[in-house]
N, C-alpha and C positions, 0 to 999 in steps of 0.2 A: 384255708389257715396254714402259714407259713413254719418252716423248721430250718431249722441249721443244723448238721449233724457235723459237727466239729472233729469226731471221732473219723468219721469216713474220710474227711480232707487231709488229715493224719497221716492215715494209711494210704491214702493215696500219693501224697508227697514222698512217702517213706518207699512205695514203689517205685516211684519214679528214680529215687535217689538210686534203690539199688539197680536198676536197670542201665544204668552211665554204667555199671561196668561189665558190659557185655565181654562174654566169653569166645575168644579165637584162639585158633591154633595157631602157633608159634609166636605167641604173645604171651608175655608172662609180667604180670602186675606185680608192685613193688610188695604189696601185701604177699604174695605169693610166694617170694623171697624170705619172707619171716616167721612162716609158720609151716604147716605140716605139708609136706609137697603133694603127697596125697589129696588135698583135698581139691588141689586146680584138677586134678583127672577124676577125680568124682564130680566136682561140679559139671565139666564137659559132659561126662558119660548121664549123671541122673540130676540137671538142673531142677527137676519139680522138688527134690527134697529141701531146698532151700528157701522154698517160697514162702513159707509158714515165718521165716523169722522177721518179716517185716510185721508183723501182728504182733513179736513182743514186748514188753513196756520198756525193757531195758533199751532196745533197737530205737523206741521213741523218743524216750529221754534223750539219749543219745545224739538224734539228729536235730532235736528243739537246741539243744546246748549249742552244738554246731552252728547252725542258723543264727543264733543268738549272738555267739560272738563274733560271727560273721559280719554282721549288721554292723555292730560294737565297732568294730575295725574301719569297716568303711564310714561311720559317723565321724569318728575322732580322727583317722589319718585320710581319709579323700580320697584323690587319685594314686595317692602315693603307695595304696595298697591294691592286690587283685587277690580276688578269692575264686578257691579252688580252682586252681589253675594243672593243668593239666598238660602231661609232658610226654617225650618217649625218647628214646634212645638202642641204638642197635649196636650189639655184640656177635661175636662170631666164636662160634664152639669149638671145639679141638678138631671137630671132626669137619669141619668147614661149614655145619648150617649156622645159617643167620637167624636170630631170632631179635624179637623188640620187647624191650622194657618199657611197660609204660606206667605212670603214675598220674597220682591226682591229691596236690597238696593240698592242705583248706587256706592257705593264705601265703603268699609274698610281698613282701614290704621293700619296698626302693627308698636306699635311705642317702640316695646320690653319690656319688665319687665313686661309680659302681658296687657298692657295695648294697649288698639283697639279701633279707633273713626270712628265712621261712617262718611260716608259725603252724603246727599242728594239735590240732585241740582233743584231748583225749577223757573220758569219764569214766569214772570207775566207782566202784560200791565200796572201796576202803583205800586208805594213802599206802596202807603196807608194800612196802617192795617197790617202791615207784621211785626214780623211774624205772619202770620195766626193761628188761633185756630188747625184748624184742620191739619194744617204741624204740628203744636209742637205734638198735638195727634200723627201724625203718627210717628214721630220720638221717640217718650217715648216709643209706642209699638216695634220700631227696637231693640232700646235697650234693650228693655226684649225679644224678639225674636232672639237677637246676642248673647246676654252678652254684652254689649258695655259699654264701660266706659263712653262715651257721643256720639254724634252727632252732626258734623256740619251741620247745616242747612243754605245752599246757597242758594241766591235769585239775579237773575239776570234780572234787569228791565232796563226801557230804563233811569228812574231816580236815579236810586243806584245800585250797585254790593255792598253786603253787606253780614255777616255772623253771626248767634246766634248759641252760642255753648249751647243743650238741653242735661243737667246731668242725667234729672230725667227720671223715668222708670215705665212704666205701671206694673201692677200686675196680678196674674192669675184671682182675683175674678174682676178687671175692664174689663178684656178683654172678661170675661165670662158675662160679664153686658151689654158689647156693644153686643154680641151676641143676647143675650134675649130680648134685645128692638128694637120691629119690627116697630116703631111709626117712618114714614117720612112725609115730610123730615124731616133731621136732621139739618138742616138749608134752612130757607125760599128761599135763593138767589140761592140755587141746581138747583131748578125749569126751570132758565133762560134758562141754558146751558143742560138741559136732554133732553134725545132723545127721551125720555118715558112719556114725558110730554102731548104728545099728545092722550096718553091713562089714565093716571094715574088718580085716582080717587083723590088721595091727592094733586095734584096739587095747589102752591099757587101763584094766579095770582091776579093782581089790577083790582077790578071792573070799567069797562070801561062804564056801563050806559047799558042800550036797543038798 
């Protein structure tokens, strides 16, 4: 009897997506610069704690939406679009150390005449507070990393499907400042979704009393 395990295929694909972001010493991903800096440290030290993330429905739905939008852009724009574009850039810290900034944007569209527009897809349970500040910061750094004219921040939520054009870009100085800022968390809500909150001394939690 033949069987088809689609769930297994989805989780295998999710694992492959996660493995594209291999941790390396001296390398910072753009996402590292817009979230709690302690997560990078813990991911290098305790990588096993994040393995279960590929099994969460939120992660699976996010992947499916990304794959769908990337397919749609290729169908509509053809050779003008490249998806899952990875780039890197070197910066020198004040102490002379060289570090690499890596990023992987969902898509870059070549509009001609030297104009290149990035596309970054975000899924959310709600449209409250969008565009979120850490998403805006992420695409500003993408504009810097890939030398883009601007990036479209595309939100897919149950209440709204909309886009925001972000033309501002980060500077070398800002990127370096984010690397050197080791305080965590960057946002208090991050701890609610962090796999490392079970061991982190900086966890922000509500005091429920003794």
